[in-house]
C-alpha positions in Angstrom: 88.5 112.7 105.6 90.3 114.6 103.0 91.9 114.0 99.8 95.4 111.9 100.5 98.1 113.8 98.9 100.9 111.8 97.4 104.3 113.6 98.6 106.9 110.6 97.8 105.8 108.8 94.8 108.1 105.1 94.3 110.8 105.6 92.5 112.2 102.4 90.4 115.6 101.3 90.2 117.4 98.7 88.4 118.2 97.1 92.5 114.4 96.8 92.1 112.0 98.8 94.9 109.2 96.8 96.9 105.5 98.0 95.8 102.8 98.4 98.3 99.5 99.5 97.0 97.5 101.7 99.0 93.6 101.6 99.3 92.1 104.2 97.9 89.6 106.1 100.2 86.1 108.1 99.8 87.5 111.8 99.0 90.3 110.4 96.4 93.9 111.1 96.0 96.1 114.3 94.9 98.8 113.9 93.1 102.0 116.5 92.2 101.7 117.0 88.3 104.9 115.9 86.6 105.9 115.2 82.9 107.6 111.4 84.8 104.7 110.4 87.0 102.6 107.4 86.7 99.6 106.3 88.5 99.0 102.3 88.6 95.3 101.1 89.8 93.8 97.8 90.8 90.6 96.8 91.0 90.2 94.4 93.2 86.4 94.0 93.3 83.7 91.8 91.6 82.5 94.8 89.8 83.5 97.4 87.6 84.4 101.3 89.3 85.2 104.4 87.4 88.2 106.4 87.9 87.7 110.2 87.6 90.3 112.5 86.4 89.2 115.7 87.6 90.0 118.2 85.2 91.7 121.9 87.0 90.1 125.3 87.0 92.2 126.9 83.7 91.0 124.1 81.8 88.8 125.3 79.2 87.6 123.9 75.3 86.4 127.4 73.6 85.5 129.0 77.2 83.7 125.9 78.2 84.8 124.2 81.3 84.8 120.1 79.9 83.5 117.4 82.1 85.8 115.5 84.3 86.8 112.3 82.6 85.9 109.2 83.5 87.1 105.9 83.0 85.8 102.6 83.4 87.9 99.7 85.1 86.8 96.1 85.0 86.2 94.2 87.7 89.9 92.4 88.8 91.2 95.1 86.3 94.8 96.7 86.2 95.4 100.0 84.7 98.3 102.5 84.0 97.4 106.0 83.9 99.2 109.2 83.4 101.3 111.9 82.8 98.6 114.5 82.8 98.7 117.6 80.6 98.3 121.1 82.0 94.9 121.2 81.6 94.4 118.5 84.9 96.4 121.1 87.4 94.4 122.7 90.0 95.1 125.3 91.9 97.9 123.9 93.8 99.3 122.7 90.1 98.6 118.7 91.6 95.8 116.1 89.6 93.0 115.2 91.7 91.7 111.2 90.7 88.7 109.9 92.6 87.3 106.6 92.5 84.3 105.7 92.1 83.7 102.5 94.7 87.3 102.7 96.6 87.3 99.9 99.5 88.3 97.1 97.1 91.1 99.2 94.7 94.2 100.0 95.0 96.9 102.1 93.6 100.8 103.1 93.3 102.3 106.4 92.0 105.4 106.1 90.3 107.7 108.4 89.0 110.4 107.8 86.7 114.0 109.8 87.2 116.6 109.8 84.7 120.1 108.2 85.8 
């Protein structure tokens, strides 16, 4: 299985938009990076999971590549993530997000656009 590429983030509106959360896959997701994009993650399991934001190949601190950012998500918790700096950009410009136990974790990518 391959990383899921998000091509159409949900765009909220004043009329309301139906949200359909998607379950993570073992290979994670790829989000086109943008200053107005955010990721909502809900852990539906009874155990804590780890979300990993992967730094891009150009990220460096004093010439050293940083370790990927691992963020715990408690059982039954929901968190918002993003937007991401250019340090997270992969070669294609997207951001890679992985989850440690994907079967009970859902996500929704949103993009806020000015009117």
